[in-house]
C-alpha positions as YAML, in Angstrom:
chain: A
units: angstrom
residues:
- id: 1
  name: MET
  ca: [14.84, -9.63, -10.44]
- id: 2
  name: GLU
  ca: [15.33, -8.36, -6.92]
- id: 3
  name: SER
  ca: [17.74, -5.53, -6.27]
- id: 4
  name: GLN
  ca: [20.97, -6.52, -4.59]
- id: 5
  name: LEU
  ca: [21.34, -3.01, -3.14]
- id: 6
  name: LEU
  ca: [18.06, -2.82, -1.25]
- id: 7
  name: ARG
  ca: [18.52, -1.30, 2.18]
- id: 8
  name: PRO
  ca: [16.98, -2.87, 5.29]
- id: 9
  name: GLY
  ca: [13.53, -1.49, 6.03]
- id: 10
  name: TYR
  ca: [12.60, -1.12, 2.36]
- id: 11
  name: LEU
  ca: [10.59, -3.28, -0.04]
- id: 12
  name: THR
  ca: [10.65, -3.52, -3.81]
- id: 13
  name: ALA
  ca: [7.40, -2.99, -5.70]
- id: 14
  name: HIS
  ca: [7.09, -6.76, -6.12]
- id: 15
  name: GLN
  ca: [7.62, -7.38, -2.42]
- id: 16
  name: THR
  ca: [5.07, -4.66, -1.63]
- id: 17
  name: ALA
  ca: [2.51, -6.29, -3.93]
- id: 18
  name: THR
  ca: [3.09, -9.64, -2.23]
- id: 19
  name: ALA
  ca: [2.84, -8.13, 1.26]
- id: 20
  name: LEU
  ca: [-0.46, -6.41, 0.39]
- id: 21
  name: ASP
  ca: [-1.76, -9.42, -1.58]
- id: 22
  name: ILE
  ca: [-2.36, -7.30, -4.68]
- id: 23
  name: SER
  ca: [-0.91, -7.16, -8.18]
- id: 24
  name: LEU
  ca: [1.97, -4.98, -9.29]
- id: 25
  name: GLY
  ca: [-0.61, -2.89, -11.14]
- id: 26
  name: GLY
  ca: [-2.41, -2.47, -7.83]
- id: 27
  name: VAL
  ca: [0.75, -1.03, -6.30]
- id: 28
  name: ARG
  ca: [1.00, 1.44, -9.19]
- id: 29
  name: GLN
  ca: [-2.63, 2.47, -8.58]
- id: 30
  name: LEU
  ca: [-1.92, 3.04, -4.88]
- id: 31
  name: VAL
  ca: [0.97, 5.32, -5.84]
- id: 32
  name: ARG
  ca: [-1.15, 7.14, -8.43]
- id: 33
  name: ARG
  ca: [-3.93, 7.68, -5.87]
- id: 34
  name: GLY
  ca: [-1.51, 8.89, -3.21]
- id: 35
  name: HIS
  ca: [-1.95, 6.00, -0.77]
- id: 36
  name: LEU
  ca: [1.71, 4.99, -1.02]
- id: 37
  name: ARG
  ca: [4.79, 7.02, -1.87]
- id: 38
  name: PRO
  ca: [7.95, 5.58, -3.38]
- id: 39
  name: ALA
  ca: [10.94, 5.90, -1.07]
- id: 40
  name: PRO
  ca: [13.43, 8.68, -1.70]
- id: 41
  name: GLY
  ca: [16.15, 7.44, -4.00]
- id: 42
  name: SER
  ca: [13.93, 5.03, -5.91]
- id: 43
  name: THR
  ca: [13.48, 5.50, -9.63]
- id: 44
  name: PRO
  ca: [10.44, 5.10, -11.89]
- id: 45
  name: ARG
  ca: [11.92, 1.84, -13.17]
- id: 46
  name: GLN
  ca: [12.90, 0.52, -9.75]
- id: 47
  name: ARG
  ca: [10.45, 1.59, -7.05]
- id: 48
  name: TRP
  ca: [11.21, 1.02, -3.39]
- id: 49
  name: PHE
  ca: [8.77, 1.52, -0.55]
- id: 50
  name: VAL
  ca: [9.42, 2.09, 3.15]
- id: 51
  name: LEU
  ca: [8.35, -1.02, 5.05]
- id: 52
  name: ALA
  ca: [6.67, 1.05, 7.81]
- id: 53
  name: ASP
  ca: [4.57, 2.91, 5.18]
- id: 54
  name: VAL
  ca: [3.42, -0.39, 3.66]
- id: 55
  name: GLN
  ca: [2.54, -1.78, 7.09]
- id: 56
  name: THR
  ca: [0.63, 1.40, 7.99]
- id: 57
  name: TYR
  ca: [-1.36, 1.27, 4.76]
- id: 58
  name: ALA
  ca: [-2.14, -2.42, 5.29]
- id: 59
  name: ALA
  ca: [-3.40, -1.74, 8.83]
- id: 60
  name: GLN
  ca: [-5.59, 1.14, 7.65]
- id: 61
  name: ARG
  ca: [-6.97, -0.96, 4.82]
- id: 62
  name: ASP
  ca: [-7.73, -3.86, 7.14]
- id: 63
  name: THR
  ca: [-9.47, -1.53, 9.63]
- id: 64
  name: ALA
  ca: [-11.57, 0.02, 6.86]
- id: 65
  name: ASN
  ca: [-12.53, -3.43, 5.53]
- id: 66
  name: ALA
  ca: [-13.51, -4.63, 9.00]
- id: 67
  name: ALA
  ca: [-15.92, -1.74, 9.52]
...
């Protein structure tokens, strides 16, 4: 279920997984490894991510995969 209170410029964990074409478990691993940080105000049960951070990670990942 998507949050009805999500602010513009933020993604839920599910939206982040979809944007990065990975599983929800993959998003948790990225957080655990320090590649992504949950947005301030998110909770362990309802993680939000800053859209710009997700886009930056995706660009870095794509650059690393291209090399």
